[in-house]
N, C-alpha and C positions, 0 to 999 in steps of 0.2 A: 304199592304204587297208586297214586292218585289217578282218577280219570276226570278230566274236565270236559263237558259237553258244551260246544261252542258254536257260533256262527261268526264269520268275520266282521269286525267293526261293531260289536255288540256289547252289552254289559258284561261279556265274558273277559273283556280285556284287563280290567283291573284285578280279578281273581288270577288270571294267567300271569300278570306281571308279579303279583305276590308270590306265586309258585316259583317264578324265576329268581326273585330276590331271596327266597328261602333256600334255593338250591335243590328243591325236592324233585325226586323222580315222578314224572307225570305223563300221562298220554292225552293227547288232544283228540276228541272225537267230534267230528263236525256233524252238525244236524242239518238237514234240508228242511228249513222252516216252511216251505211251500208244501211239502209232502208230508210233513209232521209224522214221522214213523211211529206206529203204535207202541213199539217198544220203548221209544223215548217217553211216551205219555204215561207209560208204567212208572217211569222214574220221577217224572214232573207232570203231573196231570193238568197243570196250567198251560203246558206247551210253550213255556218261555225259556230263555237263555239267560244265564247259564245254569247248569248243574253239575255238582261235585260228588264223586263217589269215592269214599275212603274205606276200603275194606268192609263193605256192607252198609256203612253209614251214608246215606243220601241227603244231600242238602241242596236246596235252591235258594234264590234271592241272592243277588250279588253281594249285598252288604253283610248278610249273615255268613256268606262264605269267607269274606275278609275277616271278619271277627273270629271265626272259627280257626282260620289258618294263622292268624296272628298269636292265638292262644296255643295252638298245638305246637308252634315253633317260636317260643319267646326268644331264642337266641338270634333270630333274624332282626329283631328290633322294630317290627312294624307296628307295634302298640307299646305305650308305657305300661310297666308292670301293674298288676292289681294292687290298689292302695295308693299309687302315685296320684298326685293332684291333677297331672296332665291327662290321666286316664279319662276323667269326666269330659275333658275337651276333645279327646280323641272320639268318644261315642258322640258327642255333639256335632262334630264336623262331618263325620262319616254319615251320620242319619240326616244331617241337613243336605249333604249332597244327594243322598239316595231318595230321601222323602220330600224334598223341596224342588231342588234343581232338576233332577232327573225326570219327574213327572211333567215338567214344562216341555222338555223335549219330546216326550210322548204326545202332548197336546199339539205341538207343531207337526210332527211327522205322521200322526194318525188322528187328526181332527174330526173324522167321521165317527170315531168311536166315543166322542163326547157330546153328542147330540143326536136325536132321533130325526132331526130336520137338516137336509143337505144344505139348505141355505145359510146354516150356521157356520159352515166350515170356514169361510174367510175370517169371520170374527173370532172363531176359536184359535186360529193360527195366529192372528194379529195380537191377541192378548198374550199369547205364549211368547212371542218375541218381546213384547213389553215386559213381561214377567222375568224373562232371562236377562235382559238388560239390567233390571233391578237386582237380581241375584247376583250377577257378575259383579256389579258395583259393591255390593255388601261383601263379597268375597275379597275384592280388591282392597277394601279398607281393612278387613281381617288380616291380610298379608303385608300389612305395614306395621313393623318393619319385616316381619317374615324371617327367612325367605320362605318358610314352610307354614302350614296351618297351626302347627304347635311351636311356632317360633323357629329357633335354630334346630329343632328336632324333626328329622324326616320320619314319616309314618305312612300307614296304609291310607290314610286320608289323602295324601298327596298323589297316590296312585290313582285314586277314585276321581280326584280333580282333573288330573291329566286325561283319564278316559273320557270324561265328559267334554273336555275342550277340543277332543278330536272329532266330536259331532257337530261342531259349529259350522253351519254352511247356509246357503240360501239367503234369507232375509235377516238372519242374525246379525247383530253387531259383532265385528271381529274382535277376537281376544286381544289384538293389538291395542284396542281402545282401553284396556284395562292393564296398565304396565305392571302392576304387581303380580296379577294373575299370569301375564305372559312371561314374567321372569321365572316364577315358580314353576310353571309348566315346562319352559325350556330347561330348566335344570333337571327336572324329573325325566324328560325326554332323553337327556344325555346319558342317563344311568345305563350300563350294560344290559341289565336285566330287562329294562324297559324297552331297549332297542332290539332285544331278541323277540319280545312280544310283538312289538310293531311290525317286525319283518314277517311274522306268522300271519299277520292280518293284512299284509300288502301295503303297509304304510311306511315302510322304510327300505 
């Protein structure tokens, strides 16, 4: 049985949705991010969420967990098979979401981490908002005609995109301003596996 260490409405959402899509047996283990238990730091020395434990194999970084689960359970169809041309686009979009879009959310939510000068905080947040609007625009273009990032083919990339869409709040431009993104996110949110994940995070 898998163990997924998580906290509500964090980067654990996409891996949990993947586990639900796969139909795998798994246990959710909530981590108190404020207390940061020493036992958790033994699993993930960076003290971040999520971490997946699979019979002694320990993985962190949400995108890495998504790649791992898709390969461990190819029957779930969360990724194109090795050798398929779409496999490259699957890598591309998953890493774009994890390495380009997600860090902008970090700059918005934790601007103090990106400068030693507290006076820079408003500028860091403002630039993150600008960047996110640009990134959503590029994703909106990529989802035309869609409806998924791999065209007609649903994949783990779409679970990751959905996760990030749930983090939009505050000064962010609403997802409704990007109709193709909004359509794709709504389709993913309607999937039974995703609805079960959202319920666990208090979002459904």
